[in-house]
Structure formats: structure tokens, C-alpha cells
C-alpha positions, 0 to 999 in steps of 0.5 A: 524473514517477514511474512509481510510483502508488498505490491505495486501497481493500478486498480480500477479503483483509482486513478493512480498506482496504488499499493497493497500491504499483505500479510500471509498473502492476505490483503492487510491494507491499501495505500493511495496517492489519490489526494495528490502528489505525496499525500498518502490514504491508508485503507485497513482492510477487513480480514477474511476470516472477520477475525482480528489482524494480529501480526508484529508492530515493528514488521508492519511499519517496515512493511508501510515504510518499503509500500510508501518509499516505493509509492513515492519513487515510482510517482517522482520518476514518473509524473502525471502526463498532462493533456 
């Protein structure tokens, strides 16, 4: 079982949905789509302890893929409202 989890939701600092990728309960990265539809950007978080991140690359890649797919799926099913 992977130590990674993905949480998708909204945040006061972003206009659109974001996906947080957590490793053992700590945020590793945040993926946002602020730059436009289908344009995703990832910000790597600093570790709370100040130490470097170390985890299996293949598991991280799967978590990123899951986060990306979920964000794009939600965007497709809930397009932005027009004023």
C-alpha cells in the first residue's frame, strides 16, 4: 500500500480546485490549474522538518497521475460558471 494520498478541494489562495499530494500525512506538492483549463502547475512543498524529501519515485509518479486525472475530471464535469 502506498504512503501517498491525494486530496482535491478548494483553497482561499486559489481560484480553482487544487490537488494536494501527501506522503505519510505531510503535504509534498500542490497541483493547481490557475493558469487555465488543462494547464497544470505543481509546487513542491518544503518539508516541515526542513529535511529533504525521500520516497519511491514510482509511487510519487502514480500519485501525481491520480491528482492530475482527478483535477481534469472535476473540471470537465463542473465547467466554470459564466457571469
